[in-house]
C-alpha positions as CSV (number, residue, x, y, z in Angstrom):
1,M,-11.8,-2.6,26.4
2,S,-11.0,-4.5,23.6
3,V,-7.5,-5.2,22.1
4,I,-7.3,-4.4,18.2
5,R,-4.7,-6.9,16.5
6,L,-2.7,-4.7,13.4
7,R,-0.2,-6.4,10.9
8,T,2.1,-3.9,8.9
9,P,1.8,-2.7,6.3
10,L,-1.5,-1.0,6.7
11,T,-3.6,0.6,5.2
12,R,-5.7,3.9,6.2
13,A,-8.9,1.8,6.9
14,D,-6.7,-0.4,9.2
15,V,-6.2,2.7,11.8
16,R,-9.3,4.6,10.6
17,D,-11.3,3.6,13.8
18,L,-8.8,3.7,16.1
19,R,-9.8,5.8,19.0
20,P,-7.4,7.2,22.1
21,G,-6.8,5.1,24.8
22,D,-7.3,1.6,22.2
23,R,-4.8,-1.3,23.1
24,V,-3.2,-2.0,19.9
25,L,-1.3,-5.7,19.4
26,L,1.2,-4.6,16.4
27,S,2.7,-7.6,14.2
28,G,4.6,-7.4,11.1
29,V,7.8,-5.1,10.2
30,V,8.4,-2.1,12.3
31,Y,10.9,0.3,11.1
32,T,13.1,1.8,13.8
33,A,14.3,5.5,13.3
34,R,15.0,8.3,15.6
35,D,15.9,12.0,14.9
36,A,18.7,11.6,13.0
37,A,17.8,8.9,10.5
38,H,14.5,11.4,10.3
39,K,16.5,14.1,9.3
40,R,18.4,12.3,6.6
41,L,15.0,10.6,5.2
42,V,13.9,14.0,5.0
43,E,17.1,15.6,3.1
44,L,16.7,12.3,0.7
45,L,13.0,13.5,0.2
46,D,14.2,17.0,-0.4
47,A,16.8,15.7,-2.8
48,G,14.1,13.5,-5.0
49,K,16.0,10.4,-4.2
50,P,14.5,7.1,-2.9
51,L,14.1,6.0,0.7
52,P,15.6,3.1,2.2
53,F,12.5,1.5,2.7
54,P,8.7,2.3,1.5
55,L,6.8,5.0,3.5
56,P,3.2,4.1,2.5
57,G,1.7,1.5,4.9
58,S,4.7,1.5,7.2
59,A,4.9,2.0,10.6
60,V,8.0,3.9,12.5
61,F,9.5,3.1,16.0
62,Y,11.4,6.1,17.5
63,A,13.6,3.8,19.0
64,G,17.5,2.8,18.9
65,P,17.8,-0.6,20.1
66,C,20.9,-2.0,22.1
67,P,23.0,-5.0,20.5
68,A,21.7,-8.1,20.9
69,P,23.0,-10.4,23.7
70,P,24.3,-13.6,22.7
71,G,21.3,-16.1,21.6
72,R,18.9,-12.9,21.1
73,V,17.7,-11.4,17.9
74,I,18.2,-7.8,19.7
75,G,19.1,-5.9,22.8
76,S,16.7,-3.9,25.0
77,V,14.5,-1.4,22.4
78,G,12.4,1.1,24.0
79,P,10.7,4.3,23.1
80,T,12.6,7.6,22.9
81,T,10.6,10.8,23.2
82,S,8.6,11.8,20.2
83,G,9.0,15.5,20.2
84,R,12.5,15.2,19.0
85,M,11.2,13.8,15.7
86,D,8.3,16.6,15.4
87,S,10.1,18.9,12.7
88,Y,10.3,15.8,10.5
89,A,7.2,14.0,11.1
90,P,4.5,16.4,9.5
91,R,6.5,15.5,6.0
92,L,6.7,11.7,6.3
93,M,3.3,11.6,7.6
94,R,2.4,13.0,4.1
95,E,4.9,10.9,1.9
96,G,3.0,7.8,3.9
97,F,3.8,6.9,7.4
98,H,0.6,5.2,9.1
99,I,2.0,4.7,12.5
100,M,4.3,6.2,14.4
101,I,5.4,4.9,18.3
102,G,7.0,6.6,20.7
103,K,6.7,8.1,23.9
104,G,5.5,11.7,25.5
105,P,3.3,14.7,23.7
106,R,3.7,15.7,20.2
107,S,3.1,19.1,19.1
108,E,0.0,20.9,18.1
109,T,1.4,20.6,14.5
110,V,2.0,17.2,14.3
111,R,-1.2,16.8,16.0
112,D,-3.1,18.5,13.1
113,V,-1.3,16.5,10.7
114,L,-2.0,13.4,12.1
115,R,-5.9,14.4,11.8
116,Q,-5.2,15.3,8.1
117,T,-3.4,12.5,7.1
118,G,-5.4,10.0,9.3
119,C,-2.2,8.6,10.7
120,V,-1.9,7.3,14.1
121,Y,0.5,8.2,17.2
122,L,0.9,5.0,19.5
123,S,2.9,5.1,22.7
124,A,5.1,2.1,23.7
125,I,5.4,1.6,27.0
126,G,8.7,3.2,28.8
127,G,10.8,1.2,30.9
128,A,9.7,-1.9,29.4
129,A,12.5,-2.0,26.4
130,A,13.4,-5.8,27.7
131,L,9.7,-6.5,27.5
132,T,9.3,-5.0,24.1
133,A,12.4,-6.5,22.8
134,R,10.7,-10.0,23.4
135,K,8.3,-9.3,20.9
136,V,11.1,-8.6,18.3
137,T,11.5,-11.9,16.2
138,G,14.0,-10.8,13.4
139,S,15.9,-7.5,13.2
140,E,17.7,-6.2,9.7
141,P,19.8,-3.5,9.1
142,V,17.8,-1.0,6.4
143,A,20.1,2.2,6.1
144,F,22.3,4.9,7.8
145,E,24.6,2.2,9.4
146,D,27.0,5.0,10.3
147,L,24.6,6.1,12.9
148,D,25.1,2.9,14.8
149,T,22.2,2.1,17.3
150,E,20.0,5.2,15.6
151,A,20.5,3.4,12.1
152,I,17.0,2.5,10.6
153,A,16.4,-1.0,11.0
154,A,13.6,-3.5,10.0
155,L,12.1,-5.0,13.5
156,T,9.8,-8.1,13.1
157,V,7.5,-7.7,15.7
158,E,4.7,-10.1,16.9
159,D,2.0,-8.9,18.9
160,M,4.1,-5.4,20.2
161,P,2.1,-3.9,22.6
162,L,0.8,-0.6,22.2
163,I,-1.6,2.1,23.0
164,V,-3.3,4.9,20.8
165,S,-2.1,8.2,22.0
166,D,-3.6,10.2,19.2
167,I,-5.2,10.5,16.0
Protein backbone atom coordinates (compact mmCIF):
# COMPACT_ATOMS: atom_id res chain seq x y z
CA MET A 1 0.00 0.00 0.00
CA SER A 2 1.33 3.41 -0.89
CA VAL A 3 1.67 6.39 1.37
CA ILE A 4 -0.09 9.59 0.34
CA ARG A 5 1.59 12.86 1.26
CA LEU A 6 -0.72 15.79 1.95
CA ARG A 7 0.02 19.40 2.87
CA THR A 8 -2.39 21.90 4.36
CA PRO A 9 -4.26 23.96 3.37
CA LEU A 10 -6.12 21.34 1.36
CA THR A 11 -8.59 21.37 -1.48
CA ARG A 12 -11.40 18.88 -2.02
CA ALA A 13 -9.36 17.55 -4.96
CA ASP A 14 -6.48 16.77 -2.56
CA VAL A 15 -8.64 14.38 -0.55
CA ARG A 16 -11.08 13.17 -3.21
CA ASP A 17 -9.24 9.93 -4.04
CA LEU A 18 -8.44 8.85 -0.48
CA ARG A 19 -9.92 5.52 0.60
CA PRO A 20 -10.30 3.88 4.01
CA GLY A 21 -7.05 2.14 4.92
CA ASP A 22 -4.83 4.55 2.97
CA ARG A 23 -1.79 5.71 4.89
CA VAL A 24 -1.22 9.47 4.96
CA LEU A 25 1.72 11.63 5.96
CA LEU A 26 0.30 15.06 6.70
CA SER A 27 2.40 18.23 6.76
CA GLY A 28 1.53 21.88 7.25
CA VAL A 29 -0.67 23.54 9.86
CA VAL A 30 -3.11 21.42 11.83
CA TYR A 31 -5.44 23.04 14.37
CA THR A 32 -6.05 21.31 17.69
CA ALA A 33 -9.59 21.48 19.03
CA ARG A 34 -11.55 19.34 21.45
CA ASP A 35 -15.23 19.48 22.42
CA ALA A 36 -15.12 22.73 24.44
CA ALA A 37 -13.39 24.53 21.56
CA HIS A 38 -15.82 23.01 19.04
CA LYS A 39 -18.74 24.32 21.07
CA ARG A 40 -17.26 27.82 21.00
CA LEU A 41 -16.58 27.64 17.25
CA VAL A 42 -20.23 26.75 16.59
CA GLU A 43 -21.38 29.54 18.94
CA LEU A 44 -19.26 32.02 16.96
CA LEU A 45 -20.78 30.77 13.69
CA ASP A 46 -24.29 31.04 15.16
CA ALA A 47 -23.56 34.62 16.25
CA GLY A 48 -22.19 35.53 12.81
CA LYS A 49 -18.79 36.32 14.30
CA PRO A 50 -15.43 35.57 12.66
CA LEU A 51 -13.64 32.38 13.56
CA PRO A 52 -10.10 32.39 14.94
CA PHE A 53 -8.78 30.44 11.94
CA PRO A 54 -10.02 29.76 8.41
CA LEU A 55 -12.11 26.60 8.10
CA PRO A 56 -11.85 26.07 4.33
CA GLY A 57 -8.93 23.79 3.60
CA SER A 58 -8.16 23.21 7.26
CA ALA A 59 -7.35 20.08 9.21
CA VAL A 60 -8.46 19.76 12.83
CA PHE A 61 -6.79 17.40 15.28
CA TYR A 62 -8.94 16.31 18.21
CA ALA A 63 -6.16 16.73 20.75
CA GLY A 64 -5.14 18.69 23.81
CA PRO A 65 -1.34 18.95 23.75
CA CYS A 66 0.58 18.68 27.00
CA PRO A 67 2.84 21.57 27.93
CA ALA A 68 6.24 21.50 26.26
CA PRO A 69 9.12 20.17 28.33
CA PRO A 70 12.39 22.14 28.21
CA GLY A 71 13.96 22.08 24.77
CA ARG A 72 10.82 20.78 23.00
CA VAL A 73 8.20 22.52 20.84
CA ILE A 74 5.35 20.62 22.47
CA GLY A 75 4.62 17.93 25.01
CA SER A 76 2.85 14.69 24.20
CA VAL A 77 -0.07 15.17 21.80
CA GLY A 78 -2.36 12.25 21.12
CA PRO A 79 -5.85 11.94 19.70
CA THR A 80 -8.94 12.10 21.86
CA THR A 81 -12.17 10.21 21.22
CA SER A 82 -13.75 11.71 18.13
CA GLY A 83 -17.33 10.91 19.10
CA ARG A 84 -17.18 13.76 21.62
CA MET A 85 -17.16 16.18 18.66
CA ASP A 86 -19.98 14.51 16.72
CA SER A 87 -22.64 17.06 17.69
CA TYR A 88 -20.47 19.88 16.27
CA ALA A 89 -18.63 18.20 13.38
CA PRO A 90 -21.43 18.32 10.74
CA ARG A 91 -21.72 22.11 10.98
CA LEU A 92 -17.96 22.60 10.84
CA MET A 93 -17.57 20.23 7.87
CA ARG A 94 -20.23 22.19 5.99
CA GLU A 95 -18.32 25.38 6.81
CA GLY A 96 -15.07 24.05 5.36
CA PHE A 97 -13.15 21.52 7.46
CA HIS A 98 -11.46 19.14 5.02
CA ILE A 99 -9.83 16.72 7.44
CA MET A 100 -10.65 15.68 10.99
CA ILE A 101 -8.10 13.67 12.96
CA GLY A 102 -8.93 11.63 16.04
CA LYS A 103 -9.59 8.12 17.23
CA GLY A 104 -12.62 5.90 17.47
CA PRO A 105 -15.83 5.53 15.49
CA ARG A 106 -18.05 8.38 14.27
CA SER A 107 -21.83 8.63 14.38
CA GLU A 108 -23.90 7.77 11.33
CA THR A 109 -24.79 11.48 11.02
CA VAL A 110 -21.11 12.43 10.83
CA ARG A 111 -20.42 9.65 8.36
CA ASP A 112 -23.30 10.91 6.15
CA VAL A 113 -21.94 14.48 6.21
CA LEU A 114 -18.43 13.17 5.42
CA ARG A 115 -19.84 11.68 2.23
CA GLN A 116 -21.95 14.76 1.40
CA THR A 117 -19.12 17.26 1.86
CA GLY A 118 -16.10 15.29 0.66
CA CYS A 119 -14.38 15.59 4.03
CA VAL A 120 -12.11 12.86 5.35
CA TYR A 121 -11.74 11.39 8.84
CA LEU A 122 -8.21 10.25 9.65
CA SER A 123 -7.13 8.18 12.63
CA ALA A 124 -4.05 9.08 14.59
CA ILE A 125 -2.32 6.32 16.46
CA GLY A 126 -3.70 6.22 19.98
CA GLY A 127 -1.09 5.68 22.69
CA ALA A 128 1.65 7.18 20.52
CA ALA A 129 1.39 10.77 21.76
CA ALA A 130 5.13 11.09 22.28
CA LEU A 131 5.77 9.90 18.70
CA THR A 132 3.21 12.35 17.31
CA ALA A 133 4.82 15.19 19.27
CA ARG A 134 8.08 14.52 17.43
CA LYS A 135 6.29 15.38 14.15
CA VAL A 136 5.35 18.84 15.48
CA THR A 137 7.84 21.53 14.47
CA GLY A 138 5.89 24.55 15.73
CA SER A 139 3.00 25.43 18.02
CA GLU A 140 1.16 28.74 18.26
CA PRO A 141 -1.90 29.53 20.41
CA VAL A 142 -4.88 30.55 18.27
CA ALA A 143 -7.95 30.94 20.49
CA PHE A 144 -9.72 30.13 23.75
CA GLU A 145 -6.56 30.12 25.86
CA ASP A 146 -8.72 29.98 28.99
CA LEU A 147 -9.37 26.34 28.06
CA ASP A 148 -5.69 25.58 28.87
CA THR A 149 -4.64 22.37 27.10
CA GLU A 150 -7.99 22.32 25.26
CA ALA A 151 -7.39 25.73 23.67
CA ILE A 152 -7.06 25.87 19.91
CA ALA A 153 -3.44 25.80 18.78
CA ALA A 154 -1.93 25.85 15.32
CA LEU A 155 0.56 23.01 15.13
CA THR A 156 3.05 22.89 12.29
CA VAL A 157 3.58 19.22 11.52
CA GLU A 158 5.91 17.37 9.21
CA ASP A 159 4.92 13.89 8.02
CA MET A 160 2.39 13.21 10.76
CA PRO A 161 1.46 9.52 10.29
CA LEU A 162 -2.28 8.91 9.87
CA ILE A 163 -4.69 6.36 8.43
CA VAL A 164 -7.85 7.16 6.47
CA SER A 165 -10.74 5.87 8.58
CA ASP A 166 -13.79 7.18 6.79
CA ILE A 167 -14.78 9.27 3.80
